[in-house]
C-alpha positions in Angstrom: 38.9 -42.1 -17.9 42.7 -42.4 -17.4 42.5 -40.2 -14.3 39.8 -42.5 -12.9 41.9 -45.6 -13.5 44.9 -44.0 -11.9 42.9 -42.9 -8.9 41.5 -46.4 -8.5 45.0 -47.9 -8.6 46.2 -45.5 -5.9 43.3 -46.3 -3.6 43.9 -50.0 -4.1 47.5 -49.6 -3.2 46.6 -47.6 -0.1 44.2 -50.3 1.1 46.8 -53.0 0.6 49.3 -50.9 2.6 46.8 -50.5 5.4 46.2 -54.2 5.6 49.9 -55.0 5.9 50.5 -52.4 8.5 47.7 -53.3 10.9 47.6 -56.2 13.4 44.8 -58.1 15.1 44.4 -57.6 18.8 42.0 -58.7 21.6 39.5 -61.5 20.8 38.3 -60.7 17.2 37.7 -64.1 15.6 40.2 -65.5 13.2 39.3 -64.6 9.6 36.9 -61.9 10.7 39.3 -59.1 9.7 37.5 -57.0 7.1 37.9 -54.0 9.3 41.7 -54.2 8.6 41.1 -53.1 5.0 39.5 -49.9 6.2 41.9 -46.9 6.2 39.6 -45.0 8.5 40.2 -47.6 11.2 43.8 -47.0 11.7 43.3 -43.2 11.4 40.7 -43.0 14.0 42.2 -45.4 16.5 45.4 -43.5 16.2 43.6 -40.3 17.1 41.9 -42.1 20.1 45.5 -42.9 21.3 46.4 -39.2 21.5 43.1 -37.7 22.7 43.4 -36.3 26.2 39.9 -37.1 27.5 40.2 -39.5 30.4 36.5 -39.9 31.3 33.1 -39.6 29.7 29.8 -40.7 31.2 28.4 -41.6 27.7 30.0 -43.3 24.7 28.4 -43.6 21.3 29.9 -46.6 19.6 29.4 -47.4 16.0 30.2 -46.8 12.3 29.8 -43.8 10.0 26.2 -43.4 11.0 27.2 -42.7 14.6 30.2 -40.7 13.4 28.0 -38.4 11.3 27.0 -36.0 14.0 28.6 -34.0 16.8 27.1 -35.7 19.8 28.5 -33.1 22.2 26.4 -30.5 20.5 23.4 -32.7 19.6 22.9 -33.6 23.3 24.1 -30.3 24.6 26.4 -31.8 27.2 30.1 -32.2 27.7 30.2 -35.8 29.1 29.6 -37.6 25.8 32.3 -39.1 23.5 31.7 -40.5 20.0 33.6 -43.6 19.0 32.2 -44.2 15.5 34.5 -45.2 12.6 33.3 -44.9 9.0 33.0 -48.3 7.3 33.7 -50.2 10.5 32.1 -53.6 11.2 31.3 -55.2 14.5 34.5 -57.2 14.5 36.2 -53.8 14.4 34.2 -52.7 17.4 35.3 -55.8 19.3 38.9 -55.1 18.4 38.9 -51.6 19.8 36.9 -51.9 23.0 39.8 -50.8 25.1 39.3 -47.3 23.7 35.8 -47.4 25.2 36.9 -49.0 28.5 39.6 -46.5 29.2 37.0 -43.7 29.3 35.2 -45.5 32.2 31.7 -44.6 30.9 28.5 -45.3 32.8 26.6 -46.1 29.6 27.5 -47.1 26.0 25.1 -46.9 23.0 26.0 -49.4 20.3 24.9 -49.3 16.7 26.4 -51.5 14.0 25.8 -54.4 11.6 25.0 -52.8 8.3 28.6 -52.9 7.0 28.8 -56.6 8.1 25.5 -57.4 6.2 26.7 -55.7 3.1 30.1 -57.5 3.4 28.5 -60.9 3.3 29.2 -61.8 6.9 26.7 -64.4 8.2 24.1 -63.1 10.7 25.2 -65.8 13.2 28.8 -64.6 13.0 27.7 -61.0 13.2 25.5 -61.8 16.2 28.3 -63.6 18.0 30.6 -60.6 17.6 27.9 -58.2 18.8 27.2 -60.3 21.9 30.9 -60.2 22.8 30.8 -56.4 22.6 27.8 -56.2 24.9 29.2 -58.8 27.3 32.5 -57.0 27.5 30.6 -53.8 28.5 28.7 -55.6 31.1 31.8 -57.2 32.6 33.2 -53.7 33.0 30.1 -52.5 34.8 29.1 -50.3 31.8 25.4 -50.1 30.9 25.0 -51.3 27.3 22.2 -49.9 25.1 21.7 -52.0 22.0 20.5 -49.9 19.1 18.7 -51.6 16.2 20.5 -51.6 12.8 18.8 -49.1 10.5 17.2 -50.1 7.2 18.6 -48.5 4.1 16.4 -46.7 1.5 15.9 -47.7 -2.1 18.6 -45.1 -3.0 21.2 -47.5 -1.5 22.3 -50.4 -3.6 20.7 -53.8 -3.1 18.3 -52.3 -0.5 15.5 -54.8 -1.3 17.9 -57.7 -0.9 19.7 -56.5 2.3 16.8 -55.0 4.3 15.3 -58.5 5.1 18.7 -59.4 6.7 18.6 -56.2 8.7 15.1 -57.2 9.9 16.3 -60.7 10.9 19.3 -59.3 12.7 17.3 -56.7 14.6 15.0 -59.4 15.8 18.0 -61.4 17.0 19.2 -58.3 18.9 15.7 -57.6 20.3 15.3 -61.1 21.6 18.8 -61.1 23.1 18.1 -57.7 24.8 14.8 -58.9 26.2 16.3 -62.2 27.5 19.2 -60.4 29.2 17.3 -57.3 30.4 19.3 -54.9 28.2 18.0 -51.6 27.0 17.0 -51.8 23.3 16.5 -48.6 21.2 14.9 -49.1 17.8 14.9 -46.0 15.6 13.3 -47.8 12.7 9.7 -47.0 13.7 10.6 -43.3 13.6 12.8 -43.2 10.5 11.4 -45.9 8.2 8.4 -46.8 6.2 7.6 -50.3 4.8 11.0 -51.4 6.0 12.9 -48.8 4.1 14.7 -45.7 5.4 12.6 -42.7 4.4 14.1 -40.4 1.9 13.5 -37.3 4.0 15.9 -38.7 6.6 18.8 -39.7 4.4 20.9 -37.9 1.7 22.3 -41.0 0.1 20.1 -43.9 1.2 22.3 -44.9 4.2 23.6 -41.9 6.0 21.4 -39.6 8.0 20.2 -36.0 7.7 19.9 -33.5 10.6 16.3 -34.3 11.3 17.0 -38.0 11.8 19.8 -37.1 14.3 17.4 -34.8 16.1 15.0 -37.8 16.6 17.9 -40.0 17.6 19.1 -37.5 20.1 15.7 -37.2 21.7 15.4 -41.0 22.1 18.9 -41.2 23.6 17.9 -38.4 26.1 14.9 -40.5 27.2 17.2 -43.4 28.1 19.7 -41.2 29.8 16.9 -39.7 31.9 15.7 -43.2 32.8 19.1 -44.0 34.2 19.5 -40.7 36.0 22.2 -39.5 33.6 
């Protein structure tokens, strides 16, 4: 028990240090700064700054769910770069879009929102940030692909309370995509049942197993083929 208390204290101090050492850039809304408390954020963006890749046709933008697979190997191609950060929220995406833009991709697949929903961010605020991400891609001439936020399984805490918000947010995304003629990829029909992520596709209720990534990769390939990529 003493070891657990000590470890918790160390983690708390580390998070505080991260918050103090990071700054807000770009146009993330004031107060929407939960991503700054995420130590993965500074770690990964620091790596993005030293990576030598100058160009990729495809970027996979997201959180730990996107980060959970080697997209280079999943798709069997060398022109795809993954930009997923564990625990990131959509305000975090918005703050680091320059790391997407500098790769000059032709297409960018975006998946996010579950961390926002679990953090208590309102759906309107989340949707506003998401639209800014998509609008930024379009302004740069990059094809955006909006990917529905995945439901969680009953294994994940508060699943029954949070999945209705996931459903509402996905409908907002779907309507926005239809209105603006943006590609919309919804994996939920393949991976879920009764609006819960199916246990055979997740090891903890949120993160995905290999078979789920196989299905995801196949759906991504269909869209790439549609655009001649």
